[in-house]
N, C-alpha and C positions, 0 to 999 in steps of 0.2 A: 382467475380461472378455478373451477371447482375440481376436486378429486371425483372421480366416477363413483366410488363407493359412497361418498358423502352426499352426492346428488340423489342416488337411489335411496339412501337412508332417509333423506328429507321427504322424498316422494312418499315413502312408506308411512312416515309420520302423518302426513297430510291426507292420505288415502282413507276414505270412509268405506262405501259399500261398492266401489267400482270394481268391474271385472278387469283383470290385468293380464295381458298376454305379453310374454317375453320369450327370448331365445338367446343362444350363444353366450356372450360375455354377461349378460344379465342374469343368466342361469347361475353364475358363480356368486352373484351378489345379492339379488332380490329375495331368495329363500332365507338368507340370514336375518332379514328385517321384517318380512311378511309372513304371517302364519295363517293367512285366510284361504279358505276353500274356494275363493273366486279367483285363484291364481291359475293360469293355464301356461305351463313352462314346457317348451319344445326343446328337443336336442337337435333335430335334424334340419328343418327348413330354415336355413340362414336367412333367406329373405321373405319367409312366408308370414311373418307377424302381422303386417297391415292387412293382408287378405283375410286371415282368421279373425282379426279384431273387427274388420268391416262386416263379416258375415254375422257375428254376435250382435253388433250394433244394429244391423238391418232386421234381424230376427226379434230382437228385443229393444225396441226404441224407448222403452221405459227404464233401461238400465244404462248407466254411463260406462264406457269402455276406455281403458287406457292401453295404447299400444306402446310398448317400450322397445325400441329397436336401436341397433347400432348403425353407424353410418356406412360401414362396409356392406351390411345386409340390405340397407336401403338402396345402395347403388345396384345390387344385384336385381332388384325389382323396382326400378324407377317409375315404371308404368303404374304402380300402385297408387302414386300421388295423384295420378290423373283418374284412375278407377274410382278413388274415393271422392273426388270433387265432381265426378259425373252424377253421383246420387246424393251428395251433401248430407251425410248422416249428421244429425244435430248433436248426437250423444257420443261422438268419437273424438279422443285426444290422442295425438301422436306425439311422443317424447323421442326426440332423436338424440342418442348419446353420441356427440359429435367430438371424437378425438382424433379424427384423420388417420385411423390405422385399422387394420384387421388384427385386433388384439389377441383373440383366442387361438389364432393360428400361427403366432410367432411375431406379432407387432411388426407386420408389413405395412408400409405406407400406402395409402390409397392413391390410385392414379389421379394426377392433377390435384394432390391434396391441398396445395396452397391457393388453387384457383377456383375449385368448386364452390358454389354459393347455394347451400341448401335453402337458406331463407329466401333467397331470389327464386329458386325453383318452386318453392311452396306458394310464393306470392303469384308467380307467373302461371301456375296451374289452378289458381282459383280458390285456395283455402280461405275460409271465412275470416279466421284470425290467426296471426303469425306472431310468436313471441321470441325474441333473442335474449337468452339467459346466460350470463356469464359468472354469476356468483351465487352463493347460498342466499343472500339477501334479496337478490333479484328473483330467484327461484320462489322463495316464500311469498313475495309480492304477486308473482305471476299466478301461482296457485289460487290465491285468493281472487284474482281477477277472472281466471278461468271458470270458477264456480258460477260466475254470473254471465257467461258467454255461451252462445249456441255454436256448436261445431259445424263443420270439423275444424278443429284447432290444432296447429302445428307449433310445437315447442322445441326450438333448437337449444339443447343443453351443451354448451361449450365446456368440455371437461378435459383434464390433463390425461395423457395415455394411461391406460389401466395398469394395474401391477401384472407382472409376468404370469401367464396363465398356467405355466409349468404342466402342460397336458402330459399325461402319462406318469405323473409323480404322485407320491402319497398325498400330497397337499390337494392336488386336483381330484383325486379319488375321494378324499374326505368331503371336499365341497360338494361333489356330485352325489354323494350318499347321504346328505342332510335329509332329515325326515320329510320335510316339505318338498324338497327338490326330488327326492326318489319317488314319492308317491304322486307326483304331479306329471310324470313323463307318461306319454302314450295314452292309453285307454283309461288308465286310473285317473290322470289329470282331467280328461274330458268328462269322465263320470262325476268328479268332484264339482266341476262348474255346472254341469247339468242339473245336479242335485241342488246346488246353490240358487240357480236360476228358478227352478221349480218351486223352491220354497218362498220365492218373492213374487209369485203370481198372485 
């Protein structure tokens, strides 16, 4: 099983010109490894990543979009799995950080943590391609395969529980004030991505 930070570091290494949408625990990690203006980082919508990513993917079918979301956030908006397969965006990849907990709010176990089958949910709701990834080697191989697949693509990244979020501590404040992280919140983050997409027309 991979460490969550290692999995996101490898994703950042493989990432080229994709727009990346992330939130919550991903906010503490992704800006450390990615310096792209194509990052859209949210602080509030715990389950909102797939909806935002879907909107961008539909508006710009010429651009690949990565949604990086936690399993806790995914449970909050399970309907998004069906919303995406209703329209089948060919350019959307959903990376699920699957550690069976709500890490950012105190490492609380997910309901039915040992029984919920995210891969099964993706298959049963009609995702075009589904990948089960449990090691960095499998992740490297999956990324190469994904580059040749049409979406929507669902990737279950089985990762170990994340490091303590330490919300409210100096550590947390330092992570949240990283230049890429701080400038990506809210309107400034949207403006960054809008400018990036406009330059690609």
